[in-house]
C-alpha positions in Angstrom: 25.6 -8.7 -3.6 25.1 -5.6 -1.5 25.8 -4.8 2.1 22.5 -4.1 4.0 24.4 -1.7 6.3 24.3 0.9 3.5 20.6 1.4 4.1 18.4 2.4 7.1 14.8 1.4 7.6 12.3 3.1 5.2 10.5 5.2 7.9 13.4 5.9 10.1 13.1 9.5 11.3 10.5 10.4 8.7 7.8 11.5 11.1 9.9 11.8 14.3 10.8 15.4 15.2 13.3 14.2 17.8 15.8 13.2 15.1 16.0 16.7 13.7 15.3 15.7 10.1 12.8 17.7 8.0 9.6 15.8 7.1 9.8 15.2 3.3 7.5 17.3 1.2 4.3 15.5 0.3 4.3 14.3 -3.3 1.3 13.9 -5.7 1.2 11.4 -8.5 -1.5 10.3 -11.0 -2.9 6.8 -10.9 -5.3 5.2 -13.4 -8.5 3.3 -12.2 -11.2 1.6 -14.2 -14.8 2.7 -14.0 -15.9 -0.1 -11.6 -12.9 0.7 -9.3 -13.7 4.4 -9.4 -17.2 3.6 -8.2 -15.8 1.4 -5.5 -13.6 4.2 -4.3 -16.5 6.6 -4.2 -18.7 4.3 -2.2 -15.9 3.5 0.2 -15.5 -0.2 -0.6 -12.1 0.1 -2.2 -9.2 1.2 0.0 -6.3 -0.8 -1.5 -4.8 -1.3 -4.9 -2.0 -3.7 -6.1 0.4 -2.9 -8.9 3.3 -5.1 -10.2 6.9 -4.3 -9.0 9.6 -3.8 -11.6 12.8 -4.6 -9.5 15.9 -2.7 -10.3 19.2 -4.5 -10.9 18.1 -8.0 -10.2 21.0 -10.5 -9.8 21.7 -12.4 -13.0 19.8 -15.7 -13.0 17.8 -15.0 -9.9 14.4 -16.8 -9.8 12.0 -14.2 -8.5 9.7 -17.1 -7.4 12.4 -18.5 -5.0 10.7 -19.0 -1.7 13.8 -17.8 0.2 13.4 -14.3 -0.9 11.8 -11.6 1.4 11.2 -7.9 0.7 12.5 -5.2 3.1 11.9 -1.5 2.9 14.7 1.1 3.4 14.9 4.8 2.9 16.3 4.4 -0.6 13.8 1.8 -1.6 12.7 -1.8 -1.3 15.1 -4.8 -1.8 14.7 -8.5 -2.0 16.9 -10.3 0.5 17.9 -13.9 1.0 19.7 -15.5 4.0 23.4 -16.1 3.9 25.7 -17.7 6.4 26.4 -14.5 8.3 23.7 -12.1 7.4 21.2 -11.3 4.6 22.1 -10.5 1.1 20.4 -8.1 -1.3 19.4 -9.7 -4.6 18.5 -6.5 -6.4 19.2 -2.8 -6.2 17.0 -0.6 -4.0 13.7 0.0 -5.8 11.6 3.0 -4.7 7.8 2.7 -4.9 6.9 4.7 -8.1 3.5 5.5 -6.5 4.9 7.2 -3.4 5.2 6.5 0.3 2.9 6.9 3.3 1.5 10.4 3.5 1.9 11.1 -0.3 -1.2 11.6 -2.4 -2.6 10.0 -5.6 -5.0 11.8 -7.9 -7.3 9.5 -9.8 -7.3 9.4 -13.6 -10.5 8.0 -15.1 -12.3 8.0 -18.5 -13.9 11.5 -18.9 -15.5 13.9 -21.4 -15.8 17.6 -21.9 -18.7 19.5 -23.6 -18.9 19.3 -27.5 -17.5 22.8 -27.6 -14.1 21.3 -26.6 -14.0 18.4 -29.1 -11.4 20.1 -31.2 -9.2 20.9 -28.2 -6.4 19.0 -26.5 -6.8 18.3 -22.8 -4.3 21.0 -22.0 -6.3 23.5 -24.0 -9.7 23.0 -22.3 -10.7 25.8 -20.0 -10.9 24.7 -16.4 -14.4 26.3 -16.0 -16.0 23.7 -18.3 -18.1 21.0 -16.6 -16.3 17.7 -16.8 -18.3 14.4 -17.2 -17.1 11.1 -15.8 -17.9 7.7 -17.5 -17.9 5.8 -14.2 -20.9 7.6 -12.9 -22.5 9.3 -15.9 -23.9 8.3 -19.3 -21.6 10.2 -21.7 -24.1 9.8 -24.5 -22.5 11.3 -27.7 -19.8 13.2 -25.9 -16.2 12.6 -27.0 -14.8 10.0 -24.6 -11.3 10.8 -23.5 -9.0 8.1 -22.1 -8.1 8.2 -18.5 -4.4 8.5 -19.3 -5.0 11.9 -20.8 -6.9 13.4 -17.8 -5.2 16.5 -16.5 -4.8 17.1 -12.8 -7.4 19.9 -12.8 -10.1 17.6 -14.2 -9.6 14.9 -11.5 -12.3 14.7 -8.9 -10.8 12.2 -6.5 -7.6 12.5 -4.4 -6.3 9.7 -2.2 -3.8 9.7 0.6 -1.5 6.7 0.9 -1.7 5.2 4.4 0.6 2.2 3.9 3.0 0.8 1.4 4.4 -2.7 1.4 5.6 -5.4 -1.0 4.4 -9.0 -1.2 3.6 -11.8 -3.6 0.2 -11.5 -5.3 -1.2 -14.7 -3.8 -0.5 -13.5 -0.3 -3.7 -11.4 -0.4 -6.1 -12.2 2.4 -9.9 -12.5 2.2 -10.3 -9.2 3.9 -7.8 -7.5 1.6 -9.7 -8.8 -1.4 -12.8 -7.2 -0.1 -10.8 -3.9 0.4 -9.8 -4.1 -3.3 -13.4 -3.2 -4.1 -15.2 -6.6 -4.3 -18.8 -5.7 -5.3 -20.3 -8.7 -3.6 -20.8 -8.0 0.2 -21.9 -11.6 0.8 -18.4 -12.7 -0.1 -17.1 -11.3 3.2 -18.4 -14.4 4.9 -19.4 -16.7 2.0 -17.6 -17.5 -1.2 -13.9 -16.5 -1.2 -13.5 -12.9 -2.6 -10.0 -13.8 -3.7 -11.5 -15.7 -6.6 -13.2 -12.4 -7.7 -9.9 -10.5 -7.3 -8.0 -13.2 -9.3 -10.4 -12.8 -12.1 -10.1 -9.0 -12.0 -6.3 -9.3 -12.0 -6.4 -11.5 -15.1 -8.7 -9.1 -16.9 -6.3 -6.3 -16.4 -2.9 -8.0 -16.7 -3.5 -11.0 -18.9 -4.6 -14.6 -18.7 -1.5 -16.0 -17.1 -0.8 -13.0 -14.8 -2.4 -14.5 -11.7 -0.6 -17.8 -12.1 2.7 -16.0 -12.4 2.2 -14.8 -8.7 4.4 -11.6 -9.2 5.7 -9.3 -6.5 3.3 -6.4 -6.1 3.1 -3.0 -4.4 0.3 -3.0 -2.0 -1.0 0.6 -1.5 -3.6 1.3 1.2 -5.3 4.7 0.9 -8.1 6.9 2.1 -10.1 9.6 0.3 -9.0 13.1 1.2 -10.3 16.5 0.2 -9.7 17.2 -3.5 -7.9 20.5 -3.1 -6.5 20.8 -6.6 -9.0 19.0 -8.8 -11.9 20.5 -10.7 -14.7 18.5 -9.1 -15.0 17.4 -5.4 -16.1 13.8 -4.9 
């Protein structure tokens, strides 16, 4: 077990000039999105994404589905806590969000293609002046499709700014948050439960049993921001 006094709240002093601490330098990281989710980001219907948490140093034998666990964010990362007689005990080591914190940026990786002249080149060898094509919004025809994981920063057309980070169980998602995940059916906002759509999407990405497992997830809220480093604005 760990002493919670070792950590301070995650945002303590981060944006407060009165405490005299420098504001951390903004970080940029890549994040993969499928074609439907890229389109949802572009049309403004997707402003959240959820990714599974891999906790560090989990206590031996701990059941991560135990209802007494609660997540708390500190400057060194997030921990799972459970109540004890005198305080709250950590049940894992501090786990930083691998995608960043509020104010950091994400650049979107998506399936893409370069002109045929570049078919023999590695992504790192393609000249930045070539026009890049995007499978989410274009018919690539006979162009060589390149997986999103190999998209270089300069070819990315979408940059996102993280506006909030938290940890919760997957099933805690609300109807409104399911819509913010990019639900393509506007009528679900007031009609059928959009969480059913999101559960199906989650299973498609993470496996048939992944929704039932109800894992801990990072919840990233974001907004589009000018694409200063990428090759194509969006």
